[in-house]
N, C-alpha and C positions, 0 to 999 in steps of 0.2 A: 671732157670725155676722151679717151684714148684714142690717138691716129689708127687703130686697130680694128674699130668699130664695124667697119666697113669690109674687113678682111676675111677672106676663108682661110683657114689654117688647118693642116693634115698633120697629126701627131699620131706614131707608129709606137708600139709598146706602151699603150695607154692604160693598161688594166691594173698597173701597180706602181710603186716608185717613182721614180723622176717623172715618167710620162704620166701619170694619175695626177702628180702635183702640177705638172705642166697646165694640164687642162683645167684645173681648179683654177691656178693663177691667171691664164689667159682667157678663163670664161669672165672674170671681173672686168674686162675690157670690152666687152659685148661683141666681142668677134665670133664669127662662124666656126663652129670646129667640127672637124670630121676625124673621128678617132677610131683607131684599128688594134687590133691585137688578136691572137688566138683564144682568149678566154672571154668569149662573147658575154656570158650572163654577168661578168664584171663591167664590161663597156655598157651594155644596158641599164644596170643599175644606175651608173654614174652619169650616165644620159638623162636619165628620167630624174635624178637628182638635180641636176642644174639646169635642167629646161629647154625648150625648143631649140636655142641656138646650138645646142650640143647633138649632133647625130653620130651615128656608129655604123661600122661595118666590119665583117670577119676578115683577117688580114694574116697572111703568112708571108714575111718578109722575103723569104727564100725563093718564093715561086712568082717569076713574073708576071704570068697570068694573073694571079692573085692580086697583085699590087696594081695592076693596069686597071682591073675592075673595081678596085678600090678608089682608086684615083677618077675614075668615071662616074662612079656613084657619089663621090664627092661634089663633082661638079654639076651632076644632072639636080642634086640636092640644093646647091647653092649658087649655083649660075657660074662659077670660074674657081679658080684655085690661086691663091697667092703666096702662100707660104706652106713647104714641106719641113717639118721637124723630124729628122730620122733618129730616133731615140733606141728602138728595138736593139737590144744586145744581151750577149750571155758572157760568163766567165767560170768554165770550169777549170780552174787554175790545176796544172799538175807539174812534177818535174817532167824533164824530156825523157830521161831514162824510163819512166813509167810507160813510155809507147802508147798513149791513150790515142790512137789514131781518129777514131771515131769521135772524139771530143774535138780533137784539132779541126776534123773538117766540118764539125757543126760550127765552131765559133768562124770559121772562113766564110761559111755559107751566111751565118745571120748578121754577123759584123761587118764584112765587106761586101757579100753578093747583095745582101740586103739593104745597104746604103745604095749601091749602084742601081738596084732594082728600082727603089724609090726616085732617084735622079732619073733615071729614064722614063718614069712615068709621068714626070710633071715639066721635065725639061722641054718638049717641045710646044707645050702650052706657054711655057715662060719666054720663050723665043719669040713665039708668035705674037704675045702681048707687049713684048718688050718691057716686062717686069717680072719680077718673082725674086723669091728669098729662100735659100736653102739652108737649114741650120742641121749639122750632123754632130751629135752627142758622139764624143771619143772617150778619152779619160787622161788622167795623168801620165797613164801608161803609153800615150802617144809622145812622152818626153823623158823617158827612163824606163828602164829593164829591171826587172826583179826575178831573182830564182823562183820557179815555178811558172812564171808569168811571161816567158819566151814567146810562146805562140799568142796570147791573149794581147800583149804588148806589139806585137808585129800586125795584128789586125788593127789596132787603134792608130799605129802608125801610117797604115793604110789609108785609114779614114783621114788623117790629116792630109795626107799628100792629095788625096782626092778632093777635098774641100778646096785646097790651094790650086789644084788645076781648075777646077771649076772656076774659081774666081778671075784667073788669068785668062780664061777663054772668053767670058761674056763681061762685056763693059756695062749691061744694064740688068744683071742679075748679081743679087747679093748673097755671098756666102760666107757662111761663120761656122766654125769648130767651136765647141764648148768642152772642154777638158777638165771633168770634176776630179778632184781628190777623191779620197773614201766617205762613201754617202751609205747610211744605214737605208739599206733596200734589200730586195730579195736577191739581188746579182751577185753571184756565188753560192746560192743554195743549192746548184748543182754539182758543185765540188763532190767527187768522188772517192779523193783522197783523204783519209781520216786526217792525217797529220796536217795538210795543207787547211781543211776546214777548220781543225782547231786553231791554228795560225791566224784565219781570217777573223777569229772572233776578237784576237789581241789585237790584229789591225782596227778594227771598228770601236775600240774604247775611245778614239780620237776621230770622230766622223762627223759629216755634215747631216742634215736631214734634208729631204729631197727639195724641200720648197726653195732652199738657198740656190738650187740650180734652175729651178724654174725660173725665178727673179733674173737670174743672169739671161735667160733666153728672153725673157719680156724684155729686158733693157735692150739686147741686140736688135729686137724686132721694132722697138719704139724709136729707133734713132731716124731722123728724117730721111728722106729720099736724097741720094747721093752720099750718104754717110754709111759705110761698111763697116762693121766692128768684125774685124775676121777671124779674132781667136780672144776667147776668155778662159783663164784658169782659175778655177776656183778650189780652194783647199780650206780643211780646218786650219784655224789660226796656229793650233798646237802642232799641227801635223810637221814630221821632220822630213817628209820626202813629197 
């Protein structure tokens, strides 16, 4: 039996893509899962499918009050919190010259503030219990910059830096950043630039399925206490970036 069977794991962005795949992968470990997203109909359906070990709550990661309430509900349901998987993210790519300022702000709010709000919601608990694990899902964009991806990559560089800072500040809290390459998910469906949206279809001709990232998350979580997998980069074998 997995060592996660007695753990309570929070997962954000759990209504589709990597988040949903992670819920399915970790449900097999008999962990207690508390899953969040804005699309609550999908969360409810997923929880009903997987059984009583999966509970759900509405979550807007950009709202500190929402995230605190989400964490409180998880603790009330399962008694404690052991792991946070900060997975929620958006990727409306565009050239800087397009001046899509609202999209820049939204990316910063979801991809950076969302991660920080999650850490703030669980960190006092982890410090008090002298144990905990934060997994932040970044991107290969945390390691390289591509045209149309300047702001998106900047947000993922920030996720990398935040994760590393958390690791250095706490000897008894594990911190992991998972950096996926191209994955076939809904990420990028909010791209409003038609040329970039078309280019994304080409990039996705060489892509991973979300379960590949879910397995990487499980790998990091199942290491023994005292072993912290700091970063995992997962690319399609045929990828050239």
